[in-house]
N, C-alpha and C positions, 0 to 999 in steps of 0.2 A: 378675513383678518386672522392673523396668527395669535396664538396665546402669548408667545414670547419670541422676541427677536434678540439674537445675541450678536454683538459686533466684535469680531475677533475670534480666531480659532486656535489660540494658544492653550496651555493647560487649563487656565481658568474658564475660558469660554467653552472648550471641549468638555470639561467636567460638568459644567452647568447643563450643556446640551444633553449629555448622557443621562443625568439624573432626571431632568424634565421629560425627556423622551420616554424613559422607562415608566414614568407616571402617566403617560398617555397624552401629554401636552403637544400641541402643534407648534413646532419650533422651526425657526428660520435662522441659519447662521450665515452671516455676511463676512467674508474674509477678503481683504484687499489683494493678497498674494495668491499665487497658485500653489496648492499643496502637492507634494511636500516641499517646504521652502526652508532655507537655512536660517537659523537664528543664532546669534552670538550668545553663548551660554556655556558655563563650565559643565553643566549637565549632571550634577550630583543629585540624586533623589532617594528618598527613604523608601525601602522595600515595604516597611510596615505600613506606611501611609497608603501606598498603592493597594496593598492587600485589604486594608480596611475600607477603601473607597470603591474599588472596582472588583467584580467577580471574575473578570477574565484575566488571562495570563499576559505578562509583559515580556515573556521569554524572547519573542522575535526581535525586540528592540533593545535588549540589554547589551551594552558594550563590555563592561567590566564589573565584576562583583568585588567590592572594596573590602579589604581585610584590615586596613589600618588607616589612621590619620596621622600625618607627620607635620609637626610644627617646627619652624626653624627661624632663628634670628641671630645675625652676626656669627654664623657658623655653629651655633649651639642648636642641636636637633633633638627633639623628643618624638618618639613614635608610640602611638597608643592603639592597641587592638580595637577593632570595631566588632560588635556582636555579629554572629553569623546571620545572614539575611538582613543586615542592617542598612547598608547603603550600596547603591549601584550607580554606574554612569550610563548616560544615554546621549544620543544625538537628537536635538530638538526637532529636526525635520521629521524624522521617523517616529519619534515619541508622540508629538502632537497629532500627527496623522493617525497613529494607532488608536489613540483615545477616540478621536472623532469618527473613525471607521465603525466604532461600536455604538454610536449615538443614533437614535431614531429621530433624525432631523433632516430637514431640507438644507442643503449646503450650496451656497452660491459663491464661487471663487472668482478672484479678479474684480471684485466689486468694492470700490472705495466709498465710504460714507462721507457725505459732505456736511450734513446738518441733522440735528435731532431736536424735535420739539414735542412738548406734552400738550395734548389737546383734549381736555375733558377726561373721558374714560379710555383714552388710548394714547399711544406714543407714535409719532410719525417719523420715519427715517427716510431722508432724502439722500440719494447717491450722487456721485459725481457725474454719472451718465444721465441724470434727470429722472430716474425712477423714484417712486415713493412707495414705501411699505408701511403697514400699520399693524400694531399689536397691542394687546392689553398691557404688557410689561416689556421692558427692555433691560438687557444686561450689557454693560459696557466692559468688554474684555480686550480693549484695543491699545493696551500698553501705556508706557510712561507719558507719551504725548497724545493722550486720549482725545479724540474728536468728541466723544460723548461727554466727557467731563467738561471740555471747553464749551460745548453748545449749551449745557445746562448749568454752567457756572459752578461746578463742583470742584472740590480739592484745589482751591486757588492758591493757598500759601505753601506750595510744595517745596521740599528740599530734595535736590537731585545730585547724586554722585555720578562720576564718569568712569567708564571702563573701556578697555580695548582688549581684544582677544583674538587668537588665531588657532586654527586647527593645523597642527604641524605634522606632516608625514614623518614617520619614524620606523626604523627597522625593529624587528622583534627584540633584538638585543637592547636597543635604547629603551623601548617600552618596559622591558623586564627590569631595567636598571632602577626605575622608579617604583617597582613592585606594584602590588595591587593596593596602592595607597593614594589618598588625597593629600597633596602637599600644599600647605599654607606657609607662605614665605613672607616674613615681616621685616621691616627695617629699610626697605629700598625706596619707599615712597611715604611722604607725610600723610597721615590720616587715611591709611589704606594698607593693602597687602597685594602680593602676587600669588598666583596659583599655578600648579601643574597637576592636571588630572589625567590619568591614563584612560585611553579608549581602546577599542579592539586592535586597531592597527596604526594608531597615531596618538598624539598628546594634545590636550586642550591646554594652552598656555595663555595666561592673561594677567591683567593687573587692574585694580580699581582704587579710587581715592575720592575723598570729598574735596571739592574745589581745587583740583590740581592746577598748577601753572601751565601755560602753553608749552607743549612739548615735554612736560615732566613725565607723563605716563610712558611715552614712547622711549625716552632715554632710560627710564628705570627698567622697563621690560627688556630692553636690549642688554642691560647689565645682568639681569637675572638669567636670561637665556644663555649668555656667554659663560656665566659661572657654572651653570648646570650642563653645559655641553649640548645645548639645543640650538639648532640652526634656524634662524628666522628668514633666511634667504629664500626668495621666490614664494613666500607665503603672504597672503593678504591679511593685514590687520583690520579688524572691524571694530568700530566704536559703537557704544550704546549707552543711554542714560539708565541710571538705577534710582528709582524713586524711593528714597529712604524714609521709613516711618519715624516721625519726630513728635507727633502730637495727634490728638483726635481731630479729624477734619471732616467736612461734609462729603460723604461718599454715596449719598442717595437722594433722589428727588421723589416726588409722589409715586411715579411709575417707572423709575429707572434706578438701577443699582450698579455700582462699580465693583469690579473684582480685580485681584492680582495687581500688576503694576499700575493699572488705571486708577486703582484705589490707593496707590502709594504704600503697598504692603510689603515691600522688600525688607528683608531682615536688617535691623539697624547695625548689627555687628559684622555680618558676612556679606550682606547684599544679596543673599540667596533669595530666589523668587518662586521656584517651581512649587515647593511645598505649600507656600502661602497662597499661590494662585489656585491650586487644587482645593485647599480648604475653603477659601472664600467663594470659589465657584460652587462648591457643594452647599455652603450656607446660603448663598443667594437663591439657588434653586429651591432649597427647603423652605426659605422664607416665603417665596412666591406660592409654593404648593400649600403652605399652611394657611394662606389667605391673609397673612399679616406681613407683607413686605416692609411695612414701616418699622418692624422690629429688627431689620437687618443691621443697621448701624450699631445697635446695642449688642447684637450677637457677635459682630466683628470685634467690638471693643472688649467684650468679655472673653472671647476665645483667643484673640490675637493681640489686641491693643494693649491690654494690661501687661501681658508678658513682654511686649516690645518696649514698654516704658522702662522696665527693669533692664532690658537689653540695651536701651539707649544709654542708660547710666554706665553700664559696663563698657560699652563702646567708647564713650567719652573718656573714661578713666584709662582704658588700655591705649587708645590712639594718641592721647596726650602724653602718656608716660609708658611707652611700649617696653623699653628695656627694663625698667623697674618692675613692671607687671610680669614680664616674661621671666625675670630672675626669681620672682617670688612664686609664680604660678606653675611654671614648666616642671620643676622638680616634684610638685605635689600631685601624685597620681589621682587623688580624689577629684581635683579640679580638671585635669586633662581628660579624664574619663567622662566627666559630666559634659564637657564640650563635644566629645565624640558621640555621646549618647544623644545630644541635641540634634546632630546631623542625621541620626537614625530615627528621629522623632520619638525618642524614648525619654527625653528630658526637655525642660524649658528654662527660661532665664531665672525665674524665681527659685527653681530647684538648684540651679548653678550657684546662685548667691548663697543659698542655704549650705551648699557643699563647701563654698569658700569659707564662710563663717564657721560652720560646724566642724570642718576638718582641721582647722588651724591648731587647736589644742592637741589633737591626735598626731598631726604631722610633726609639730614641734617636739612633742614628747618622744615620738619614734626616732626622730633625727638625733635627739639628745642621747637616747639609749644606744642607738647605733654608733654614735661617735664614741661613747664610753666603751662599747664592746670592741670597737676598732682599736682604741687605745690599749685595751687590755689583751685583746686576742688577735689583732691584725685585721687587714681589710676583708679577709674572707668571712670572718665572724660578723663584721659590720654589715656586709651585704646580706648575710643570712638573716639578721634581725630585720632589715628593711624588707626583704623578700617575704618573710613570714607575715608581716603586717599588711603590706601593700597588695600581695597576691590574694590574701583573704578578703581584703576590702573590695576587690573587683569581682568577687563571686556573687 
């Protein structure tokens, strides 16, 4: 019998396997695909999170080191610098396999799980091929349509967004045109956004939204691609669900814990999931190692859920009133920097809300003084006032 069986070898499952293996646990990872396998994903990940979680280098799988985040809506664009070693892009096939290659675990690929049951002091995992494996504990890291969650009747009231994405071959000139920046493009789809993320020799181009109409995402992505001169000819569009965190839900049974998308932990504003898969995978492993797996839901709520409740409020406000929020927030460097810091895992939603509320008096006062300086001394003096305040605020 194994100590822990992990279903799914994505970032959450691979992280849990690594942490448990380093602690001497006997771990079995069951992955339905053969690694490395393609996963539709923008692939932005915090360098800080990787450094805090893993002692090994990710240099072999880094595609691009990001230097800026660009927000755009209706042709209005704001570019915000990202701290050095803040964010980088990866391809999920190589990234997931890289983490798993460092895990001291038995890995069985091409094995689909059919059913999971709890039986006293163990968990039984039945595969589609008829094999049965047993372990003291189970971690479900098998994505938004989790078999583990369905078998154990966990996370039943889920809210799911939809996304489509393509990896678009591009010349070095086209890749350079987007710079070393993550592009977030708003206004082309209701309750969502499009993105263009640079990779080493291509672009990740996609769009996501909550409850889109039939064909809405495809039409919106075609408009975005045409506007930015990106050809979608001869590329394969891949769709995938994004389980959006909306409330505290059952994510654990007596001997089974859900992580990542299986636990519905995608970011409520951006839909990003790598960061939260890694965090939840680590927390699940630590809860099992501590001998108190029953504390895992509370740990997730404390570490992730509370922050996401604030994020859900911001997402509701922004996606219902995108143009008003963009007009008020984009010119305010305190706010745009806070969002960029969040992508780098240097800020969270409560801090962003504090930045929004706390920066308004400073922002309004600065803009008032800058306007007066411009009236008295011209545009150069106005911009000098703004630069003095906002550059200092970013230090």
